[in-house]
N, C-alpha and C positions, 0 to 999 in steps of 0.2 A: 487560621482557624482550623481546628481538627474536625474531621467528619462527625465525631461524637457530639459536637455542638451544632451540627448542621440541621436543617429542616428534615422532617421525615420524608422518605421517598414515597411518592404517590403512585402506586401501581395502577389504581383505578383511573386516574387522569390519563396515564400513558395509553391504556387500553381504549378509553373513550375517544381520545384524539386520533390515534393511529390505527385502531381496530385490527384488521387482519395483517397489517404491516408490523405488528408487535408480536413478541413471543416471550414466554417465561424463560429466562436465561438458565434456570436450573435444569431444564430439559436436556440441554446438550451435554454437560459434563457427565450426567448419569447414563447417557446413551453409549458412551465409548466410541463414538464414530470418529472423532478427531484422532484417537489413538491408532486407528488403522489407516490414517492418511487422507481422510475425507475433510476438506476445508470447511470451516464453519458456515460459509455462505451457501454451501450445498447441503450440509448436514441439517441446518435449521429449516431449510425449505422442505427437506424430506420428512423431518419429524412432524412438521405441521400438516403434511399430507397423509402420513401413515398413522401417526398416533397423536392427533391434536389433543391438547389438554394443558394442565398446569402441574407444577411440582415435579419432583424427580420421577423418572419412569418406574412404573410398577413392574413386577416380574413378568406379567403377561405382556405388557407393552414392550419390554426389553426383548422378549422372545420373538415378538412380531417383527421388531426392527432387525434382529439378528437373522431371522429367516429371509427377510427381504434383502439384506446385504449379501448373504450367501448366494442368492440367485442373481442379483443385479450388478454387484460390484466385483469385477474380475480381479484376480491377482496375476502377477507376471507369469507364474508357473501354470496358469490356466490356458495359456496360448495354444498349446498343441491340442488340448481337448476341444477348445472352441473351433480351431481349424478343422479337426476331424468332423465335428457336428455339421459344419458348413459343407464339407464334401459329401455328406449324406443328404443334402438338400434341405437342411433345417435353416430357419431364420433365427438368428441369435439376437437377443435384446440385452443391452448392458448400459450401465450408467458410468460415464467417464468423461474426461476432457478430450475434445477433438479439435484438431487444427487442420486448416486447408492451406496448401501451398501451390504455387504455379511456377514452374521453371521455364526459363527461356530456351527455346529450341533453335539451334543454329541453322537448321535446314530451311531454306527460303520457302515461303508460302505455306508453312506448316504452323497451325495454331495449336499450341500445347494444351492438353487436357489438364484441368486441375486434379490434384490428388489429395486424399484425406489421410491424416495420421491419427492413430489412437495409441499414444505413447505407452499406456499402462500394460498393453499386451504386445507392444513392439510391432504393430501393424503400420507400415510407413507409406504404402502406395495404393490405398483403396480408391477405387473410382467413386465419384459422387456427382449426382445430378446438379446442374447449374442452378436450378430453381431453389434447391435447398441453400445454396450459397447466397443467392440473391436475398433470401429472407433472413439470413444470418451472416451479415457481412463481417461481424467480429471474428468469425472463423478464420478469416484471412489475416488477422493480426495476431493476438495472443492466444486465440482459441476460446472455446466456450464449453462449459459443462452441460451435459444434458443426457437424455435417453436416446441411445443410438440403436437402430435396427440394421443388421448387416446380413448379407447372404453371399453365396459364391456363384459367379457367372459360369457359363458353359466353358469359357476359355480359362477357367481356374483363377480368375482375378476376384478378389474380395470387393464387394460393392456396398456402399452405404445406401440403404433403401429409404430410410426416414430418420429424422432428427427432431427432437423436441427439447428446446433449450430450457435450462432451469433459471438462468440469471434474470434479474429484474430488468424490465425494459426502461426506457427513458423516464426520468422522474419529472413530475410537474413541480417546478421550483416555486411557483407562486403558491400552490397548495402547501408545499413544504414550509414556506415562510409564514403562511396563515396558521399552520400548526404551531410553529415556534411562538407566535404571539399569545398563545394560550398558557404559556409557562413563564414563571419567573426566571431570571437569568441563572440563579443557582440551581433551580430544578432542571433547567435545560442542560446545564453543564453536567449535572449528575446523570441525566438521560444519555448524553453522549458517552460518558464514562462507562455506564452500565452496558451500552450497546457495543462498546469495544470488548466487553467481557470481564470488566473489573467491578468490584463491589464498592460503590461510592460511599457506603455507610461504614466501611471498615475503619477502625480507629487509627490505623497507621497511615491512611491516605489523607494527608493534610491538604489544604487548598493549594499550596504551592506544588506538592507532588502531583496532584490532579492536573494542574496546568501543564506540567512538563510531560505527563503521559499523553494528554490531549494534543500537545504540540507534535506528537508523532503523526497526526492526521494532516498537518500542513502540506506535505507533498501531494496529498490527494486532492485538496481543494485548490492548490495553486500550481499552475503549469510552470515548467522549467524552474522549479523550486528545489534547490540543492542544499542539503543539510547533513550534519553528522550528529550522532549520539554517542557519547562516551560514558560508559557505566561499568560497574562491577558485574560479574556474572549473576544471573538469576533474577534480573528485574523485568524480564519479559519484553526485551527490546524488539525481537522479531515477531512476536506472537500475532499482532494485529496485521502485519504485512503478509503473513502466511495464510491468513484466514478471511480477509475482507473481500477480495475480488481476484478473478483471473487476469485482470488488467494490471495487477501488481506482480512483478517477478522478483523472486528472492534467490540470490546466489550466495551460497555459504562457503566462505574460506577457499582454500586451495588456489588453483591457477585460473586466471581469467585471460582468455585469448581475444585478440582483435576481432576474429571472426564471430565470437560469441557476443561481443558488445556492439560491433559496428556493422560490418558486411562480411559475409563468407565469400572469399575470393573464388572458391571452386564452384559453389552452387548459385552465386549471385544473390543469396538470400539476405535480406536486411536483418540485422542483429537485434538484440534485446532493446536497445535504446530507441530504435525506430518502430518497434511493434507495441510497446507497453506504455502505460501512462506513468507508472512509477517503477524504477529498477532499484532494488535494495542489495547492496553488497554487505553481507554479514561477516563477522569475525575478520575485519580488515587488518587487525594487528598481525594476522598470519597470512595475509593475502600476498600472492606473488603474481606477476604478470609475465606471460610468455611474450618475449620481445618487448620489454618495457617501453622503448622509444616509440614503438608502433601503437602503444596504448595511451601513454601520458600526453603526448603531443595532441592527438585528435581529441582526447578527453578534455584538455584545457580549452581547446577551441569550442567544443560543444558546451561546456559550462558557461562560457562567455557569450556565445551567439545562438545557441540552440540548433547549430548545424555541425555536421561532421563529414569527413570523407576519408577514403583510403586511396592509395595510388591506383589510378586506372578507373576510378568510379566517380560519378557525379556526386555533388553534395546531397546529403540526406538531411532534411529539416524535420525536427521533432519537438514536441512540447513535453517530453518525458522528464519527470523529476528524478534526481539521483539522490539516494540516501546511503550513507556509509555508517555502519554500526561497528563499534569496537569495544572490547573489554579493556578497562584500565585498572591499575592497582591503586588502592587507597591507603592512607596512613591510619594511625591509631584513632584519629578523630573522624574517620570515614570521609576524608577529604582527599582530592587528588594530590599525589606526592609532588607534582610540579605544576602548581596552579597558574604560574606565569606563562607556561608553554604546555598546553594540554596535549599537543601532538608529539611531544618529545619522544615517546616510546612507540610511535607508529612507524610504518615503513618510511624510508627517507624521503620519498617524493612528497609526503605531507608537509615537510619542512620547506619546500619550495614555495615562497610567498606568492608567486604568480598563480600557483594552483590553489593554495589555501584561501586566498582573497576572493576566489570565485564562489565560495560557499556563503549562504545566507546566515548561518550561525551554527552553534554547537549546543545541542540539548544537554543540560547538566544531569545526566542519568544517575550521578551519585546522590542526587536529592530525591530519588525514587526508591522506596523500600523494596527489598527483595520479595519476590512473589511467593506466597504460601497458599495452600489449597483453599483456606477459608477466605481468601481475598478475591476469589472468583465471583462474578456477578450472580446474585440470587434474586434479582428483581425482574420486573418486566421491562424489556428494552426493545429496540428496533431490530427486526430481522437483519442479519448481517448482509444479505444480498441487497436489500433495499437501502440499508445504511451506506454501504460502499458506493452504490450507484448514485445516491443523493449527493454524497461528498464529491464524487468525480464530476457530476453534472454542474457543479458550481465553478469549475475551472475556467469557463469561458465568460463569466459574468464580470465585466470590467467596472461596474459601479462601486465595488468595494475598494479597488485600488484608487479610484478617483476620490472616494471619501477620505482615504488615508492621505493622499496628496494634499487635499484641501485643508485638512485639519492637523497637519504635522509641520513643524518648522525645525530647521537644523541651524547650527552655527558653523563656523569654519573648521570645527573639529571633525566634521563628518565628510569623508571622501564621497565621490559619486557612487562608488560601490557600496559604501556604508549606507547611504541614503536609499539606494534601490533595494538593498537587502532588508532594511528595516521596514520600508513601505510594503514590500511583498509579504513579509511576515505579519505585519499589522493587518493587511488586507485578508490574509489567511485566517487570522484569529477572528476578524469580523465575520467572515463566512461561517466559521464554526459557531460562534456564540450569538451573532446577531444577523442571521440570514434575512430577517425582515427589515433590517437597517433602521430599527427604532431604538435609539440609545442617546444618552447625553454625552457631552465631551468628557465628563469625568469617567463614565463607563468606558469610553474609548481609551482614555489614558491608562486606567487601571487594568483592563482586561486584554487590551490589544497592543498599545504602543509600548508600555513598559516591558512586558515579556519579549516583544520583538526587539527592543533595544538590548535587553539582557542576552538574547541569543547571539546578536552580532558582536556585543562587547567581548564575548569569549574568543571570537576570531581576532578582534583587534588586539587583545592581550598578547596572543601568540605572535602576531605580525610585529608588534611593538618590540618584542624581545628577540625576534629573529632577524630583523632588518632595520638598520638605522634610517632608511628612507621614510619609514612610517612614524618615526619619533617626532617629526616636524608637526604632526597633527595633535600631539599629546596622547595621553593614554585613554582618557575617558571620552566616550561619544555622547554628545548632548542632543537629545531629541525631545521636543515639548509639543503640547497641543497648542493650536491657535484657533 
């Protein structure tokens, strides 16, 4: 079904149900904030504080926002000016991402002081009071965006005096489920779609295309959920990951090091997989690993068990989901050139079946239309900071996986990994579409189980053609409701 045949989008219902947690999505594109590197979950929060309203920003509102940004958001080349102001006794206030780290001190009896980092102005060793850390423990993981007040101590060290976080606090999942109950399934799907930043009413977004775009949210709602998306350029693969939460880390192309992913041998600092809820490797068709054996081995272990180690370090356990995004070429019919083996043009380690088999599925990005300006959301959706936190809060709720187990049956065509992958994907779709768990078995089959099976079937197709071992199970995976 094309969106042109869909129900009208009800902005009033969204506002009535979610109130201050909703925002007119036309505000953000007209502000220009994301163009200067401010993620959506921060930008929407700011717009609602500085210039609340509806519709595209007026000239007066835009001027107000620009003036605020000039004062509050530093650029990298502002560092020396900020440091000079601090030496003159000024207290400087800025809006930025801040992280806190603690390094181990080898001297016996010495308890190391934590230090704060403000990457945008390359400040890496600021002192910070422990009470600020106690109130904002996420500073110790991936960091938090907020309003930071800094000054300079008499010994010349920069100190964080105060910190006011921007990100949404813990979400009441029962209240969220109660809100879902006030929408039809189609209206709720369109709300999720709009909240991601896409226009659910655009004629090019079919129901199938919407499903695969919404599938990008599965790694947020499911812990240790590992998935690929293969698509031509321009479909907006990385957009939601860049903008939804600081708990999601995006690494674009280039070289990936063991220290970056796992543990830094020099500083003993835990890497991305241990600090974030989702790690996204973008442009993996051009990805190279520094010391490949030191990356692929631990990565395979992590994908299978949720644990990893490097020589000389204890195991690190994590519930981080791993997403790999890649561009692929299509033929004249806009289909993959090698549909039997979708990973054929990716780096060689993808063809190792022990690695590939550990992914839950492949999102068919070639079924998603290329993004154009008019395909951006123009309705009222959920604020990105609340939306991201709501999705991430669903990760620990096991009721959805139990539902999937109870209502799914497999035959001998499905391996144990096939079954686990399909059940996790189906549980993820349940969390997205039915967080109140009110649905029929036909709803479950159509909206959750069938797309989950399709995701995994793409993995099976490649495994079947790469390794004779997998041919004993047949090509098709069968999964049905019960």
